[in-house]
VOGU-3710 file (C-alpha; in Angstrom, 3 decimals, decimal comma):
1> xxxxxxxxxx> 18,620/-18,969/-28,137  20,014/-17,278/-31,244  23,135/-19,487/-31,552  20,975/-22,588/-31,105  17,903/-21,772/-33,249  19,172/-19,146/-35,700  22,980/-19,332/-35,944  23,001/-18,033/-39,533  20,582/-15,135/-38,960  21,930/-12,006/-40,608
11> xxxxxxxxxx> 18,957/-9,708/-40,097  17,456/-9,595/-36,598  14,489/-7,341/-35,860  12,815/-6,796/-32,490  9,372/-5,392/-33,379  8,499/-4,716/-29,725  11,913/-3,600/-28,469  10,694/-1,232/-25,734  13,693/-0,520/-23,481  15,705/-3,400/-25,018
21> xxxxxxxxxx> 16,036/-5,293/-21,751  16,215/-8,546/-23,722  19,409/-7,354/-25,387  21,228/-6,083/-22,296  24,690/-7,603/-22,151  24,629/-9,092/-25,657  26,569/-8,147/-28,769  23,829/-8,897/-31,280  23,104/-6,233/-33,880  19,330/-5,836/-33,685
31> xxxxxxxxxx> 17,036/-3,366/-35,413  14,706/-2,120/-32,660  11,152/-1,138/-33,607  8,561/0,108/-31,140  5,373/2,143/-31,209  6,523/4,276/-28,254  8,992/6,973/-29,316  9,855/7,659/-25,659  11,882/4,427/-25,487  13,999/5,656/-28,416
41> xxxxxxxxxx> 13,745/2,703/-30,787  15,719/2,714/-34,041  12,368/3,059/-35,826  9,040/4,223/-34,393  6,369/2,044/-35,997  3,471/-0,314/-35,358  4,468/-3,972/-35,881  1,151/-4,524/-37,696  2,317/-2,375/-40,635  5,994/-2,382/-41,560
51> xxxxxxxxxx> 5,595/-2,290/-45,358  7,596/0,911/-45,751  10,313/-0,347/-43,402  10,903/-4,061/-43,986  10,988/-5,369/-47,570  9,422/-8,721/-48,457  11,294/-11,790/-47,209  14,107/-9,666/-45,733  14,189/-10,728/-42,055  15,808/-13,934/-40,794
61> xxxxxxxxxx> 14,832/-13,598/-37,126  12,116/-11,501/-35,500  11,477/-11,069/-31,792  7,903/-10,460/-30,649  7,263/-9,661/-26,985  3,697/-8,329/-26,717  2,261/-6,901/-23,486  1,137/-9,525/-20,983  -0,904/-7,634/-18,395  -4,428/-6,278/-18,431
71> xxxxxxxxxx> -5,944/-2,854/-18,037  -6,728/-3,859/-14,474  -3,001/-3,530/-13,746  -2,670/-0,132/-15,349  -4,821/2,617/-16,735  -6,441/2,247/-20,127  -4,763/5,434/-21,344  -1,349/4,162/-20,253  -1,816/0,833/-22,029  -3,037/2,439/-25,221
81> xxxxxxxxxx> -0,052/4,792/-25,394  2,582/2,296/-24,214  1,517/-0,687/-26,294  -0,686/0,652/-29,074  -3,683/-1,366/-27,950  -6,304/0,318/-30,068  -9,061/-2,093/-29,009  -8,286/-2,434/-25,320  -11,874/-1,812/-24,290  -12,349/-5,478/-25,221
91> xxxxxxxxxx> -10,321/-6,518/-22,173  -8,043/-9,527/-22,312  -8,932/-10,425/-25,880  -7,239/-7,235/-27,089  -3,784/-8,703/-26,452  -4,633/-11,950/-28,270  -6,066/-9,970/-31,198  -2,614/-8,454/-31,688  -1,220/-11,860/-32,655  -3,119/-12,143/-35,929
101> xxxxxxxxxx> -1,891/-8,724/-37,109  1,666/-9,571/-36,126  1,740/-12,894/-38,002  -0,028/-11,487/-41,038  2,633/-8,782/-41,395  5,502/-11,121/-40,405  4,492/-13,572/-43,152  5,242/-10,782/-45,643  8,664/-9,641/-44,415  10,028/-12,908/-42,999
111> xxxxxxxxxx> 12,544/-14,890/-45,038  11,437/-18,344/-46,110  12,159/-20,593/-43,114  12,766/-17,458/-41,007  12,394/-17,750/-37,244  10,161/-15,956/-34,735  10,987/-15,852/-31,032  7,745/-14,920/-29,275  7,702/-14,270/-25,520  4,298/-14,721/-23,920
121> xxxxxxxxxx> 2,718/-15,118/-20,506  -0,672/-16,552/-19,635  -2,152/-13,985/-17,244  -4,596/-14,738/-14,478  -7,237/-12,177/-13,653  -10,585/-12,404/-11,942  -9,827/-16,029/-10,986  -9,549/-16,984/-14,661  -6,569/-17,996/-16,747  -6,242/-16,322/-20,121
131> xxxxxxxxxx> -4,392/-18,846/-22,280  -2,552/-16,381/-24,504  0,135/-18,862/-25,523  -2,563/-20,981/-27,161  -3,986/-17,941/-28,966  -0,463/-17,125/-30,165  0,129/-20,639/-31,521  -3,225/-20,698/-33,322  -2,589/-17,290/-34,895  0,872/-18,373/-36,057
141> xxxxxxxxxx> -0,479/-21,531/-37,656  -3,240/-19,582/-39,406  -0,566/-17,574/-41,252  1,704/-20,484/-42,204  4,085/-20,498/-39,230  4,999/-23,770/-37,533  5,473/-23,749/-33,753  8,705/-25,694/-33,278  9,646/-25,372/-29,649  8,499/-23,983/-26,320
151> xxxxxxxxxx> 10,874/-22,829/-23,614  9,657/-22,142/-20,094  11,291/-19,064/-18,571  10,973/-18,881/-14,779  10,998/-15,660/-12,785  14,003/-14,985/-10,560  11,818/-13,176/-8,027  9,330/-16,007/-7,692  5,577/-15,824/-7,978  3,779/-12,543/-8,712
161> xxxxxxxxxx> 1,838/-11,395/-5,664  -0,688/-8,665/-4,982  -1,477/-6,910/-1,729  -5,167/-6,965/-2,739  -5,436/-10,754/-2,560  -7,050/-12,301/0,456  -6,896/-15,790/-0,983  -5,206/-17,072/-4,127  -7,246/-19,309/-6,454  -4,413/-20,163/-8,888
171> xxxxxxxxxx> -0,755/-21,008/-8,541  -0,125/-17,632/-10,223  2,592/-16,966/-12,701  6,057/-18,102/-11,914  6,909/-18,413/-15,597  6,456/-17,186/-19,120  7,124/-18,907/-22,439  9,395/-18,401/-25,394  7,693/-20,014/-28,380  9,859/-20,570/-31,430
181> xxxxxxxx> 8,082/-20,494/-34,797  9,418/-21,120/-38,305  7,956/-19,431/-41,376  6,936/-22,566/-43,261  6,019/-26,160/-42,602  9,358/-27,473/-41,302  11,119/-26,962/-37,973  14,691/-27,340/-39,251
//
């Protein structure tokens, strides 16, 4: 995606780098930021506040891959420590609430016409879809980012399944999205 959408990007920052699986097998020089020091990022920080780390308008390309699952899939304590979800007692909305903070801070450090690659999945839980990609797009627009493209990424292993299900009420997730945003009103 980088050669196609951001061929001239000089500064690339992954603000949710975790174990850097996205970068496995690539030669891109990426500054990795994560809230979890156990994954050994270049910088341990919360993507909602990078003022002391990233100067204004200094980043050409940022990668944002927020958590996609709910506390029903893991313990609350685990999610809070792994992903910095300070408001997770609010359930699914906690993940979507992260988007506003991300875009607010990104609007400060992103270069004019800078690009955001955001990876997102719409989870299903309790027989309800949680349309996080829509929440992400709305948050981006609210802070002056233009959604320019959407790429559907399919899972190699197929559909997610659970041994607890007796009957499935949704097609379940066989995909996630990469949404490409530009900091500004234009897409090119």
